[in-house]
N, C-alpha and C positions, 0 to 999 in steps of 0.2 A: 182580240177585240177590234171592231172596225174602226174605231176612233183612231188606233195606233197608226194605220196606213195614211192618215192625214198629218201625222205629226212628223214634221222636218227634222227636229233635232231636241234631244234632251241630254240634261246632265245632273249628276248628283256630287255633292261635296259633303263628305262626311268628317264631323269634327269630333274629336274626344279630348278633354282637357281637365286640368285641375289648376286651382290658383289658390295661393296662400297670401293673405294679408294680415299684417300687425300695424296696429295703431297706438300711439303713445301720446296720450294727451297730458300736457305738463308733468311729463315723467312717469305718470301712471299708464298702466296698461289697460286700454279702453277696450280693445278687441284683439282677439287672434282667431281667425277664422279661415276654414279651407272648404272651397267649393268644388265639386265635380260636376262636369257635364258632359253629355254625349248626345249629339244629334246630327241631322242632315239638311241640307237644304236641296230641293228638287225643283228644277225648271223644265218646262216643255214648251216648245214653239210650234203653234199652228198658224200657219199664213203669217199675219202680223201680229199676232197675240201671244204674249207669254203667259202662261200659267205656272204658279209658284206655290210650292207647299213646303213646310217645315215639319219635321219629324224629331220628336225627342225621345229619349230613353232607348227602348228597345227598337232598332231599326229594321223595317221591312222595306227595302228600297224598290221591289217590284210594285208594292202597293203605293208607296211615294210617288213613283212615276206615273202609275195609272190616274191618281188624283190629280196631279199637275197637268196630265194630258187632258183629262175630262174638263178641267178648268179652261185651258187654253182652246179646246175645241169649241166649247160653248159661248167664250169670248168671241171667237173668231166668227162664229155663226150669228151671233146677235149683233156685234158691231164690228164688221170687217174693216180691217185697217190695211194700208199698203202692205205687201209681203216683205218680211224682214229677210235680208241676206246676211251670212254671218262670214266675216274673213276667215281663211284657212289658217289652220294653226298646225305645227309640227309637235311631235311629242317633246316635251321639255327635257333637257339635260340638267340633273340635279347632283351637282359636284363642288359647290362652293357655299356649303352651310357654315355659318360662324362657328369657330371652335371654342369649346368651353374648357377652361384649365381647371376651374374648381366648381364643382357641380353643387348647386345651391341645396339639393336633396340630401346632401351627405353633410350639411352642417345643421348641427342641433338647434331647436328653436330658442333654447336658452341663449346660445351663442348670438343669435340673431337680436333676441331682446337686449342682451347686454351692448351690443352694437348700437342699438337705437338709443339706449341709455346715455351712452357716450357722445352721441350725435346731439341728443336733447341738451345735456349738460354743456357742449360747446357752443349751442345757440343761445344759451341762456345767460348772455353777457349782462353787464350792470346797466339795468333801465329796461330790460325786456320783461314784460309781465307775463305773457303766456306764450307757450310753444306748442307744436304739433309735430310729430314724425311719422311718416307711414312707409312701411316696407311692402313691397308688392313682389310676387314671384309668380310666373305662370308657365305651364308646360302644355302644349297642344300638338297633336298630330292631325294633319289634314289630309284627307285622301280625295282625290277627284277621278271621276269616271264620267266619260260622255260617250253618246250615240256614235260619235265620229272615231271611237276607238282608242281614245287617250285613257291612261290608266296610270295614275302617278301619286306619289304621296311624300310629305316630308314632315320633320318634326322640328319645333322649336322651343327653347327655354329661355324666357325673359326674367331679368331681375331689375329692380330699381328701388330708388327711394326718393321722398320730397320731405323737405323740412320747412316749416314756416314759424317766424317769430314776430309777435306783436308788441310794441311799446306803445305806452299812451302818456298823455300830459296834458292836463287841464282839457280833459274831455276829446281830445284830438288823438285819433289811432292811426299808427302807421305800421305797416309790415313789411317784412323781408322775406323772400322765398328763395330755395334752391332745390334743384332736382337732377338726378342722374338717371339715366335707363341703359341697360346693355344686355348682354347675353351670358354672363358667367358671374359666379359670385366674387371673382377677381376683380369686378368693378369697383369693390371696396378697398382694394389695394391699389389699383391704378389711379383711382381719383382720390384727392385727399378730401375725405368726406367731412373731417373734423373741421378743417379750415373752411369749407364751404359753409358748414353749419353756423360758424362764427361770423362768417360774412352776411349770413341771413339775419343773424341778431343785430350786427353792427350797422347793417342797412336799416333796419327799423328804428334803431336809436337815432342815427343821423338824420334820418327824413324828418323826424319830429323838429328839427332845428332849421330844416330847410325852407327857402322861401317859394312862393308860387309866383312865377314871372309873369311879365305882361306878354300877352300872345301877339301874334302878328306875320307878316310875311318875312322871312329871313333865311340866310344860308344855315344849314343843318348838317352835322355828322351823326350818323346812326351807328351804334355799335352793332357787333355781328348778330346778336339775338334779335334786335328789332329789325334789322334789314333782312334777316331771314324770314320773320314773320311777313313782312312786306312781300317777298318773292313767293311765299306760300299762299297767302291770303289773296293778294292783288292780281299777281301774275298766274300762279298755279291754278287758282279755281276757274280763271277767266278761260284757261288753257284745256279745261276739262271737255271734250267733245259733247257730252250729253248736253251740257249748259248752252254750248254752242247751237246745237240742233234745236234747242227750247227758244232761241232767239234771245237767250238770256247773257251774252257775252259781248263785251266790247271788242274782243279779237275776232268776231266773225268775219270770214272772206279777207282776213289781213295776212295770209300766209305769203312770205317773199316780200312784205313791206318792212321797211325801216321803222320800228315802233319805239325804239329805246336809243340812248346813248351808244356809240360804237364800243363803248367800255363794258357793255353789259351783256354777259352770257349767263343764261339761266338754265340750269340742268335739273331732270328729274331721274334719279337712278336707283332703283330697287335693288341692284345688285351690289351696292355698298353695304358693309357689315354695320349699318346704323339702325335706328330704332324702325325704321320703314322697310327692312330687308324681307324680300321674299323671293324664293326660287322661280315659282310660278304662280300666276295670278288666279282669282277665282274663276277662270275659265280654262285654266290649263295652259295659258299662253306664257311662254319663255318671258321671264324678266330681262328688262335691257334698258339701256341709258338713252334717254330722249334728251336732245337738245331744243329746248323750248324756244329759246332766243340764242342766236349765235351773232355775236359782233353787233347787237343792237337789231338785227334782222329776225322777224319772228318767223319761225323754222317749222314748227310742229304742234300739234294737238295731242292730247293724251287720249287713248282709244281703248274702248272694249271692242269685241269681234263685230259687234253691231254698227257702231259708229265707224270703225275703221273701213267697214265695207260702204257705208253711206258716203264719207267724206273722203277716202282713199288715205291710207296711213298704216300704221302697224300696231295691233292690238298688244296688251300687256300691261295695262293700267286699270283693270276691272277689279274692284275689291269689295269684300263684305267684312261686317263684324259678326262673328260667329256664322251661324247658316242663315243669315239674313240673305234678302235678294241683292246680288253684287250690282255695283254702280261704279262709274268712272271715279277714280281717285288718285291722288297723288302718293308717293312713297318717301324718298329722301330728295327734297328739293331744296335748290341752293343757288345762289349767285357765284360763278367761278372767280377765282383769285385774279386781281389786276398786279399792278407792281408798286403801288404807292405805299409809303411808310407812313406811319401815325402823325408824327411831327409835321410832315409835309402836307397831310390832310388839315391839320389844325390851322397852318398857316393860310391853306387854301380858303377856309371857312372865315378865318379871321375875326369877323364879329358876327357871333350867332349862338347857336346851341349844341351841345353834345347830347344826344339822348341815348338812354341806356336801358335796355331790358323792354319786357312786355308786358302789359296787364290785360291782354285781349283788347277787342275792337272790332269793328265790323265792316263788310265790304259790300258793295252792290257791284256785281259783276257785269250785270246789263248796262248800267249807267256808266260804270268805270270810275265810282268814287269810293273813297275808303276813309275810315277814322281809327286810328290806333291810339291807346295810351301807353306812354313809358313807365317804365318802374320808377325811374330817376333821371336826372340830367345834370349837366354843368353849363353854366354860361362860358362862352369863349370870347375873351377881350383880347385885341391884339395878338391873335394865334395862341393864346394861353388859356388853360382851364381856370376858371375862377370858381364862384360859389356854387353850392350844391342847390339843385331846384328839385321840386315835386309837383305832382298833380299837372304833368304837361302831356298834351296830345299832339299827333301829327294828323293832318287831314289834307286831302286834294284830290286832284284827278290821277289815276294811275298812270296815263300816258305821259301827262306832263311831268310828274315826278320822274319817270323812266328818263326822259329826254333832258332832264335838269342835273342828271349824275355828272359830276366834273371829275372825280378821283375814285377809283377802286382800289382797296387796300390788298396786301398780300397775306392776310392772317386769316384765311377762312376758318370758321370754327361752326360746328354742328350742335343743334339743340334738340333733344329727344322731346316729344309731346304726343298728344293725340287729336285728331282732326275730326270735326263732326260734319257729317252730311248726310241727308236723307235719314236723319233720326238715328244714324249709326256712327260710332267711334271706330278708328282704326289707329293703330301706331304709326307714327310718321318722325322724320327728323326735318328739320329745315335750318339753312344756315347761310351764312355770307361772310365775306371779309367786311371791315369798316368801309362804309361809303359816304362820300361828301357829295351834297346837293346844294346846287347854287341858290335855290330858293325853294321854300316850302311854308305852308301854312302851319303855324305851331299855335295852339290853344294854351292859355294860361288862365289867369285871374280874370 
């Protein structure tokens, strides 16, 4: 076919997988489902245009490549764009997959349901009116082939659970949530899941009595989860090279600049056996650790092969949900350990707030502003934790907050979750030690 001689590059990602979910609502089984999927995502590059096609079920890759190539060819003919170059990649080494001690596929569904029932019972502390527990398990095999001659594959198996508890009083509802995700069924032995469930229940009940504080500018201490969300949302996304090229990042043209306190080092590392692990990305690039910020200096963007060729850099951060079109994404993103102890940090903040956990939020990477909601917090008076508070948010300018960091703890902790971008969700982990910030805008009543 004459079109093929104009195609500079094509690749295919084949994904086969199955997932199991069990949902327990107030102790009753709401659903037990098992889904199987098989499909492929095929890309072809002609000039400056990508053609993309997804194939499900029976996979005819030759046909897929032809379809994607036709699309790329016609797009390039109709609206030619500047030619796309791709950074070179070497065949990846796959020798570091997470080891699984207990295969969840060997655990009977009844045993999983019993486990969920005991998690649910632990969450239903006095005062909790409703509970929900979800168990998830997924296994998938990813194969990758490209016209560059790459041919590689790996398999992963994830398990995890989430528990939420709701307590209400006089029409006010408060919730507590806990979740853990990992790679083998031993997760339920290494994590004290019943204690976590109890914590979710107790949080919901305690928050009913909590006050909503007055907002304003003040020193704050962020716990590992909230500081991790900040690292991911406010810094990680702004360092994604596709957003930089679209002119939608505060970090454009900032490499080599001091943009944060010298105490801050932020790393993205897909080689860690956390929830964002992968041995090679959606373009067959070997996964590797990237220091986004080193000692306060902005050091590197996160790249796909296309952005690495445009901006100079190393690919390895291109990801996709299933067989969707890959985009630049984070993996396991965290603020590295400092050396401060928690007590020291409370003294540093002295009078302010300790913010714990995350209930989501939003970030505008182009304008460099963010707003996150904490799950709960405590007032800090004279360097001591005092009353519990709720409905608190943290907002401000990304670069200001980074420069206002006065202490970084030595207690790094990762939290697993999923990150949304371009309508796709992928597994990630983010984390941080505790961090103290000299002043931030806190919202309350």
